[in-house]
Backbone as CSV, one residue per row, in Angstrom:
resi,resn,N_x,N_y,N_z,CA_x,CA_y,CA_z,C_x,C_y,C_z
1,ASN,108.201,114.888,70.112,107.447,114.707,71.327,108.778,114.510,72.622
2,ASN,108.616,115.468,73.385,109.832,115.457,74.403,109.555,113.833,75.329
3,VAL,110.702,113.302,75.814,110.826,111.953,76.175,110.793,112.367,77.844
4,SER,109.697,111.967,78.246,109.641,112.475,79.905,109.905,111.261,80.955
5,CYS,110.274,110.211,80.511,110.651,108.893,81.151,110.712,107.919,80.235
6,MET,111.930,106.969,80.856,112.165,105.834,80.293,112.197,104.661,81.321
7,LEU,111.944,103.337,80.797,112.097,102.297,81.522,112.644,100.956,80.483
8,GLN,113.339,100.022,81.163,113.733,99.022,80.796,113.043,97.914,81.474
9,ASP,112.345,96.867,80.925,111.552,95.709,81.657,112.421,94.814,82.069
10,ASN,111.796,93.624,82.534,112.854,92.263,82.980,112.771,91.431,81.583
11,LYS,112.052,91.982,80.447,112.391,90.790,79.257,113.205,91.959,78.197
12,GLY,113.569,93.172,78.657,114.876,93.864,78.041,114.080,94.952,77.025
13,PHE,112.784,94.665,76.940,112.095,95.998,76.116,112.250,97.306,76.986
14,ILE,112.473,98.356,76.113,112.871,99.702,76.667,111.489,100.642,76.166
15,TRP,110.972,101.273,77.118,109.623,102.011,76.947,110.041,103.438,77.288
16,PHE,109.415,104.238,76.225,109.769,105.817,76.366,108.358,106.550,76.633
17,GLY,108.295,107.090,77.429,107.077,108.104,77.721,107.137,109.504,77.191
18,THR,106.589,109.756,76.405,106.359,111.236,75.590,104.944,111.899,76.048
19,GLY,104.939,113.166,75.557,103.793,113.996,75.624,103.210,113.684,74.298
20,GLY,103.006,112.729,73.689,102.374,111.941,72.593,102.225,110.744,72.580
21,GLY,102.424,110.171,73.623,102.362,108.718,73.730,103.379,107.944,74.339
22,LEU,103.239,106.790,74.186,104.158,105.812,75.072,104.420,104.878,73.791
23,SER,106.117,104.594,73.704,106.576,103.715,72.645,107.433,102.910,73.446
24,ARG,107.338,101.419,72.654,108.207,100.444,73.420,109.009,99.844,72.429
25,TYR,110.397,99.722,72.472,111.307,99.466,71.688,112.026,97.922,71.944
26,ASP,112.027,97.008,71.030,112.546,95.649,71.110,113.774,95.223,70.904
27,GLY,114.603,96.056,70.414,115.723,96.029,69.751,115.695,95.948,68.246
28,ASN,114.872,95.954,67.604,114.874,96.150,66.016,113.644,96.991,65.902
29,SER,112.558,97.238,66.423,111.463,98.288,66.271,110.548,98.924,67.225
30,MET,109.897,100.074,66.590,109.255,100.386,67.822,107.743,100.332,67.701
31,ILE,107.042,100.013,68.839,105.720,100.120,69.050,104.987,101.275,69.522
32,ASN,104.054,101.942,69.261,103.555,103.148,69.783,102.032,102.959,70.391
33,PHE,102.035,103.574,71.241,100.260,103.609,71.960,100.018,104.908,72.462
34,VAL,98.792,105.336,71.760,98.352,106.397,72.225,96.934,106.302,72.684
35,HIS,96.321,107.180,73.146,94.736,106.873,73.837,93.979,107.476,72.558
36,ASN,92.664,106.409,72.474,91.752,106.501,71.545,90.354,106.564,72.471
37,GLU,89.841,107.661,72.102,88.517,107.888,73.093,87.277,106.889,72.640
38,ASN,87.409,106.054,71.702,86.701,105.187,71.285,86.859,103.616,71.711
39,ASP,87.980,103.620,72.500,88.785,102.518,72.810,89.144,102.484,74.144
40,SER,88.239,101.739,74.972,88.633,101.913,76.430,89.726,101.075,76.774
41,ALA,90.301,100.397,76.039,91.392,99.188,76.361,92.734,100.022,75.886
42,SER,92.428,101.307,75.165,93.605,101.652,74.887,94.329,102.736,76.063
43,ILE,95.680,103.349,76.182,96.104,103.977,77.149,95.259,105.004,77.558
44,SER,95.186,105.244,79.092,94.359,106.221,79.574,94.384,107.940,79.142
45,ASN,96.015,108.223,78.548,95.891,109.522,78.133,97.150,109.521,77.273
46,SER,97.612,110.341,76.688,98.582,110.074,75.499,99.834,110.814,76.268
47,GLN,99.645,111.635,77.446,100.703,112.342,77.878,101.397,111.825,79.091
48,ILE,102.373,111.111,78.884,103.018,110.174,80.039,103.708,110.879,80.672
49,GLU,103.724,110.638,82.123,104.641,111.358,83.108,105.613,110.481,84.071
50,CYS,105.344,108.950,84.317,106.048,108.184,84.917,105.673,106.733,84.490
51,LEU,107.074,106.022,84.563,106.948,104.471,84.418,107.444,103.704,85.436
52,TYR,106.763,102.209,85.743,107.042,101.688,86.588,106.790,100.217,86.247
53,GLU,108.049,99.125,86.439,107.897,97.708,86.715,107.443,97.146,88.110
54,ASP,106.640,96.413,88.373,106.641,95.953,89.905,107.271,94.622,89.699
55,ASN,106.885,94.080,91.156,107.714,92.708,91.333,106.937,91.451,90.467
56,LEU,105.835,91.791,90.133,104.900,90.691,89.379,105.529,90.974,88.196
57,HIS,106.040,92.033,87.507,106.517,92.422,86.260,105.461,92.900,85.206
58,ASN,104.338,93.675,86.023,103.619,94.356,85.455,103.982,96.140,84.915
59,VAL,104.028,96.261,83.983,104.468,97.600,83.533,103.418,98.670,83.670
60,TRP,103.121,99.534,84.748,102.454,100.588,84.962,102.657,102.028,84.209
61,ILE,101.808,102.569,83.875,102.239,104.076,83.234,101.391,105.152,83.711
62,GLY,101.978,105.724,84.444,101.314,107.154,85.070,101.140,108.056,83.808
63,THR,99.803,108.631,83.599,99.690,109.726,82.642,99.072,111.300,83.121
64,TYR,98.546,112.008,82.290,98.189,113.295,82.761,96.693,112.932,83.476
65,PHE,95.936,111.762,82.930,94.644,111.661,83.311,94.520,110.061,83.335
66,GLY,95.052,109.551,84.495,94.553,107.912,84.951,96.062,107.136,84.842
67,LEU,95.759,106.085,85.462,96.912,105.393,85.287,96.297,103.887,84.462
68,SER,97.619,103.435,83.962,97.137,102.375,82.675,98.377,101.010,83.267
69,ARG,97.743,100.146,83.014,98.759,98.812,83.433,98.420,97.844,82.654
70,TYR,99.791,97.766,81.642,99.697,97.003,80.227,99.414,95.543,80.454
71,ASN,98.806,95.185,79.202,98.547,93.741,79.344,99.430,92.940,77.585
72,PRO,100.254,92.283,78.105,101.242,91.927,77.221,100.633,90.975,75.872
73,LEU,99.703,90.162,76.609,99.271,89.193,75.565,98.200,89.993,74.409
74,LYS,97.447,90.726,75.301,96.445,91.629,74.208,97.189,92.798,73.782
75,LYS,98.441,93.150,74.280,98.624,94.552,73.811,98.019,95.655,74.162
76,ASP,97.041,95.621,75.045,96.202,96.700,75.360,96.448,96.908,76.775
77,PHE,95.665,97.946,77.474,95.444,98.534,78.709,94.590,98.294,79.303
78,THR,94.817,98.101,80.880,93.878,98.440,82.090,93.822,99.834,82.627
79,ASN,92.741,100.338,82.656,92.984,101.963,83.053,92.281,102.043,84.743
80,TYR,92.877,102.755,85.394,92.334,103.461,86.803,92.407,104.962,86.782
81,TYR,91.232,105.265,87.213,91.032,106.807,87.232,90.764,107.239,88.725
82,PHE,91.225,108.395,89.050,91.043,108.644,90.427,90.155,110.156,90.713
83,ASP,89.559,110.563,89.452,88.971,111.965,89.434,87.550,111.810,90.451
84,LYS,87.135,110.491,90.948,85.994,110.219,91.391,85.858,110.933,92.975
85,TRP,87.433,111.143,93.404,87.301,111.695,94.714,87.335,113.467,94.507
86,SER,87.328,113.997,93.536,87.447,115.465,93.186,86.702,115.990,92.091
87,ALA,86.201,116.988,91.855,85.968,117.732,90.437,87.104,118.051,89.947
88,SER,88.415,118.305,90.376,89.291,118.809,89.510,89.940,117.664,88.604
89,MET,90.321,118.101,87.184,90.930,117.120,86.374,92.375,116.743,86.814
90,GLU,93.128,117.822,87.649,94.468,117.639,87.835,94.610,116.433,89.180
91,THR,93.720,115.895,89.657,93.886,114.787,90.722,94.083,113.429,90.102
92,SER,93.839,113.291,88.694,94.015,112.247,87.995,95.254,112.149,87.397
93,VAL,96.288,113.248,87.760,97.662,113.390,87.070,98.556,112.266,88.277
94,ILE,99.012,111.394,87.690,99.822,110.602,88.294,101.347,110.920,87.999
95,SER,101.799,111.176,89.250,103.539,111.663,89.077,104.585,110.783,89.371
96,SER,103.993,109.559,90.451,105.184,108.663,90.688,104.256,107.343,91.285
97,ILE,105.087,106.334,90.888,104.881,104.650,91.303,105.787,104.159,92.161
98,ILE,105.725,103.529,93.300,106.690,102.712,93.563,105.847,101.728,94.627
99,GLN,106.561,100.673,95.134,106.131,99.419,95.807,107.073,99.696,96.874
100,ASP,106.250,98.930,98.243,107.114,99.236,99.390,107.901,97.583,99.847
101,ASN,108.447,97.493,100.885,108.992,96.287,101.052,108.355,94.836,101.166
102,LYS,106.705,95.394,101.259,105.833,94.227,101.276,105.006,93.934,99.830
103,GLY,105.592,94.829,99.137,105.081,94.471,97.884,104.030,95.497,97.244
104,MET,103.395,96.318,98.207,102.102,97.093,98.030,102.401,98.027,97.037
105,LEU,101.514,98.508,96.166,101.772,99.533,95.434,101.223,100.823,95.672
106,TYR,102.115,102.103,95.410,101.618,103.474,95.655,101.587,104.193,94.353
107,VAL,100.422,104.934,94.406,100.407,105.949,93.214,100.240,107.297,93.846
108,ALA,101.380,108.066,93.352,100.759,109.524,93.645,100.062,110.322,92.727
109,THR,99.140,110.943,92.941,98.273,111.784,92.533,98.147,113.140,92.719
110,GLY,97.359,114.080,91.915,97.194,115.328,92.373,96.073,115.319,93.593
111,ALA,95.251,114.157,94.081,94.438,114.454,95.285,95.324,113.600,96.445
112,GLY,96.429,112.971,96.342,97.186,112.250,97.231,97.708,110.952,96.995
113,ILE,97.900,109.930,97.669,98.378,108.884,97.589,97.657,107.596,97.498
114,PHE,97.491,106.703,96.569,96.462,105.843,96.590,97.265,104.413,96.486
115,LYS,96.862,103.523,97.565,97.393,102.014,97.231,96.784,100.660,97.052
116,ALA,97.310,99.888,96.567,96.613,98.737,96.163,97.670,97.411,96.285
117,ASN,96.766,96.189,96.247,97.953,95.053,95.774,98.000,94.962,94.455
118,PRO,99.196,95.034,93.653,99.522,95.051,92.183,98.708,93.562,91.905
119,ASP,98.780,92.746,92.629,98.382,91.197,92.078,96.527,91.328,91.822
120,ALA,95.776,92.131,92.613,94.292,92.189,92.303,94.315,93.698,92.720
121,PRO,94.463,94.603,91.709,94.293,96.271,92.217,92.940,96.713,92.478
122,HIS,92.944,97.298,93.275,91.644,97.755,94.111,92.346,98.996,95.054
123,PHE,92.222,100.220,94.479,93.034,101.472,94.833,92.137,102.097,95.878
124,ALA,92.619,102.370,96.951,92.192,103.167,97.730,93.210,104.311,98.329
125,LEU,92.736,105.606,98.655,93.403,106.891,99.168,93.785,106.495,100.534
126,VAL,95.218,106.592,100.832,95.437,106.480,101.958,96.027,107.630,102.712
127,LYS,96.174,108.657,101.898,96.970,110.018,102.146,96.560,111.001,101.301
128,SER,95.595,112.064,101.774,95.445,113.293,101.131,96.293,114.498,101.435
129,PHE,96.674,115.097,100.627,97.421,116.360,100.686,96.722,117.676,100.549
130,LEU,95.440,117.603,100.092,94.545,118.946,99.664,94.520,119.711,100.843
131,GLU,94.496,119.088,102.033,94.542,120.422,103.191,95.799,120.910,103.577
132,ASP,96.762,119.819,103.357,97.951,120.505,103.764,98.775,121.766,103.280
133,HIS,99.787,121.941,103.333,100.469,123.264,102.773,101.880,123.083,102.326
134,TYR,101.844,121.454,101.399,102.992,121.360,100.905,103.290,121.607,99.424
135,GLY,101.994,122.019,98.768,101.979,121.979,97.546,101.201,121.439,96.849
136,PHE,101.176,121.371,95.532,99.882,120.826,94.938,100.682,119.216,94.198
137,LEU,101.885,119.475,93.923,102.542,118.004,93.186,103.567,117.062,94.254
138,ILE,103.159,115.934,94.167,104.264,115.114,94.603,105.484,114.794,93.227
139,HIS,106.434,115.296,93.668,107.833,115.157,92.839,108.170,113.783,92.588
140,GLY,107.526,113.063,93.661,108.802,111.803,93.695,108.362,110.940,94.717
141,MET,108.628,109.677,94.776,108.220,108.882,95.926,109.172,107.800,96.093
142,ALA,109.772,107.232,97.392,110.936,106.034,97.414,110.749,105.450,98.424
143,SER,110.844,104.100,98.437,110.614,103.493,99.684,112.225,102.640,100.027
144,THR,112.253,102.588,101.414,113.549,101.703,101.743,113.413,100.527,102.101
145,SER,114.186,99.657,101.825,114.383,98.284,102.114,113.374,97.553,103.650
146,LYS,113.444,98.903,104.788,112.858,98.400,105.952,111.449,99.067,105.979
147,GLY,110.853,99.857,104.742,109.824,100.208,104.434,109.477,101.657,104.941
148,ARG,110.596,102.960,105.203,110.361,103.829,105.218,109.982,104.625,104.025
149,ILE,109.010,105.060,103.812,108.520,106.093,102.652,108.965,107.116,102.693
150,PHE,109.625,107.998,101.610,109.790,109.297,101.448,108.689,109.613,100.113
151,ILE,108.548,111.149,100.668,107.671,111.648,99.171,108.263,113.255,99.319
152,LEU,108.544,113.563,97.944,109.069,114.946,97.792,107.982,115.768,96.964
153,MET,107.535,116.793,97.949,106.460,117.995,97.374,107.110,119.231,97.261
154,ASP,106.688,120.076,96.804,107.024,121.565,96.616,107.950,122.444,97.541
155,THR,107.172,121.876,99.084,108.198,122.804,99.962,108.811,121.680,101.091
156,ALA,108.592,120.399,100.957,109.241,119.684,102.021,109.454,118.025,101.366
157,LEU,110.356,117.648,102.039,110.631,116.190,102.019,109.810,115.540,103.175
158,LEU,108.985,114.477,102.796,108.233,113.961,104.091,108.777,112.679,104.093
159,TYR,108.325,111.842,105.402,108.818,110.413,105.545,107.628,109.861,106.183
160,SER,107.295,108.539,105.727,106.308,107.726,106.569,106.790,106.595,107.416
161,ASP,106.593,106.365,108.482,106.943,104.929,108.989,106.023,103.887,109.260
162,ASP,104.698,104.580,108.725,103.325,103.460,108.880,102.706,103.372,107.362
163,TYR,103.460,103.260,106.424,103.034,102.956,105.236,101.990,103.902,104.741
164,CYS,102.549,105.225,104.920,101.550,106.423,104.373,100.245,106.946,105.154
165,ASN,100.106,106.406,106.326,99.102,106.682,106.933,99.159,108.099,107.490
166,SER,100.550,108.479,108.061,100.974,109.617,108.497,102.247,110.203,107.834
167,PHE,102.363,111.481,108.043,104.007,111.950,107.687,104.694,113.101,108.401
168,LYS,105.652,112.941,108.433,106.505,113.902,109.276,107.466,114.809,108.354
169,THR,108.118,115.702,108.598,109.005,116.414,107.473,110.228,115.971,108.103
170,ALA,111.027,115.705,106.756,112.336,115.254,107.036,113.025,116.792,106.686
171,VAL,113.059,117.321,105.416,113.855,118.336,105.156,112.727,119.660,104.669
172,ASN,112.817,120.816,104.933,111.771,121.707,104.443,112.717,122.676,103.462
173,ASN,111.917,123.836,102.572,112.628,124.204,101.550,113.374,125.569,102.153
174,SER,113.346,125.484,103.581,114.352,126.863,103.906,115.856,126.545,103.541
175,ILE,116.344,125.386,103.225,117.585,125.162,102.984,117.647,125.631,101.401
176,CYS,116.915,125.911,100.781,117.032,126.412,99.614,116.319,127.866,99.058
177,GLU,116.034,128.153,100.367,115.864,129.972,100.230,114.521,130.118,99.953
178,LYS,113.312,128.912,100.166,112.367,128.603,99.945,111.649,128.544,98.264
179,PHE,112.866,128.095,97.653,112.411,127.623,96.286,111.561,126.547,96.423
180,TYR,110.931,125.981,95.208,110.185,124.865,95.332,111.347,123.724,94.862
181,PHE,110.691,122.564,95.594,111.987,121.303,95.339,111.086,120.668,93.795
182,SER,112.136,119.995,93.314,112.099,119.467,91.928,112.924,118.050,91.998
183,GLU,112.223,117.192,91.489,112.641,115.870,91.129,113.188,114.981,92.282
184,LEU,113.103,113.605,92.379,113.746,112.793,93.217,114.119,111.632,92.844
185,TYR,115.230,111.347,93.362,115.826,110.124,92.399,116.649,109.237,93.678
186,TYR,116.150,107.977,93.991,116.613,106.907,95.042,117.782,106.194,94.824
187,ASP,118.614,106.323,95.221,119.841,105.291,95.108,120.106,104.056,95.922
188,LYS,119.557,103.267,95.479,119.267,101.870,96.215,120.532,101.167,96.760
189,SER,121.503,101.728,96.341,122.982,101.201,96.883,123.251,101.443,97.940
190,ASP,123.150,102.994,98.318,123.308,103.312,99.510,121.806,103.976,100.403
191,GLU,121.073,103.760,99.802,119.524,104.308,100.218,119.877,105.727,100.530
192,HIS,120.178,106.637,99.510,120.275,107.901,99.827,119.418,108.679,98.884
193,LEU,118.531,109.576,98.866,118.081,110.272,98.099,118.611,111.470,97.710
194,TRP,118.237,111.800,96.299,119.001,113.330,95.463,117.527,113.835,94.939
195,PHE,117.609,115.229,95.470,116.553,116.196,94.961,117.077,117.688,94.698
196,GLY,116.506,118.213,93.680,116.809,119.425,93.631,115.777,120.532,93.810
197,ALA,116.005,121.822,93.160,115.054,122.858,93.447,114.828,123.569,92.082
198,TYR,113.752,124.117,92.001,113.514,124.883,90.889,114.317,126.526,90.804
199,ALA,114.863,126.836,89.576,115.664,128.133,89.396,116.604,128.030,90.751
200,HIS,117.409,127.096,91.058,118.397,126.825,91.922,119.381,125.872,91.770
201,SER,120.581,126.310,91.207,121.713,125.411,90.905,122.284,124.411,91.617
202,VAL,121.598,123.557,92.523,121.953,122.864,93.531,121.406,121.564,93.354
203,ALA,121.890,120.782,94.127,121.484,119.059,93.966,121.882,118.684,95.589
204,TYR,120.735,118.186,96.076,121.081,117.782,97.671,121.153,116.271,97.881
205,GLU,122.139,115.789,98.568,122.045,114.487,98.781,121.764,114.258,100.422
206,PHE,120.668,113.118,100.335,119.976,112.839,101.810,120.196,111.521,102.492
207,ASP,120.553,111.142,103.448,120.610,110.019,104.026,119.865,109.580,104.687
208,THR,119.013,108.856,104.204,117.554,108.031,104.674,117.676,107.485,106.266
209,HIS,118.896,107.303,106.341,119.154,106.425,107.950,119.729,107.607,108.617
210,THR,120.217,108.437,108.572,120.771,109.498,109.460,120.017,111.134,109.374
211,PHE,119.452,111.103,108.286,118.492,112.321,107.858,119.918,113.518,107.768
212,ASP,121.050,113.010,107.471,121.989,114.394,107.277,121.911,114.629,105.701
213,THR,121.706,116.032,105.546,121.669,116.388,103.842,123.035,117.060,103.364
214,LYS,123.276,117.006,102.239,124.509,117.284,101.701,124.164,118.422,100.599
215,LYS,124.512,119.649,100.430,124.378,120.590,99.324,125.561,120.518,98.391
216,TYR,125.306,120.502,97.085,126.240,120.575,95.978,125.769,121.633,94.988
217,SER,126.758,122.454,94.572,126.448,123.571,93.862,126.769,123.127,92.331
218,LEU,125.652,123.080,91.564,126.105,122.494,90.117,126.691,123.362,88.894
219,GLU,127.067,124.700,89.738,127.770,125.699,89.071,129.121,125.237,88.846
220,SER,129.674,124.490,90.112,131.059,124.285,90.262,131.842,122.986,89.648
221,PRO,132.406,122.868,89.069,132.872,121.839,88.299,133.298,120.942,89.193
222,SER,133.900,121.087,90.230,134.512,120.326,91.617,133.531,119.771,92.617
223,ALA,132.326,120.292,92.523,131.181,120.199,93.544,131.228,118.645,94.114
224,PHE,131.236,117.706,92.911,131.017,116.313,93.593,132.568,115.456,93.286
225,GLN,133.545,116.198,93.648,134.635,115.470,93.498,134.820,115.066,94.740
């Protein structure tokens, strides 16, 4: 199975998300978790898309069909599904999970962004992109120390200063000849974002304070020197 994401939690366990399930390594042995249609406490889906540990030390697992929260005492899962807002199965694909500076949890799905208090999760849709023209997939999210939230979609890097109630465009994909954006990494040390583009050998560095963008060619060995 291909490894799609990894996480080391506060206890030192290392989690691996794959196309065939979730694995946890304790330094000596591996425990594997897969979806079981006959067990409602099994993980929501075996295709893992993303992993996140919140400030309460809950481990959240985004899958191809639903969100799961790991219950360490029982070694099972509490599952959350978002498909009731649409007839399309893709609305329950979880592509990214973050927390803002107030501790609220945000989950990116095919239907938009859902928000909840991780201490008592009751998810509510705060922003839908189904009627917008940024593309289907949210490739990543990031929240700065001051609460500004960024999301990367196919055709634009968007930002919100009101906790995802509204968004503005920070960068559009005209900078990469209309290729779709892909992947998002947030460097907490300087609060810069890094992202790339499909079929385009470049990386972009974005300053979340000044909105300056730098372009680096991945084909040049001296690009990052």
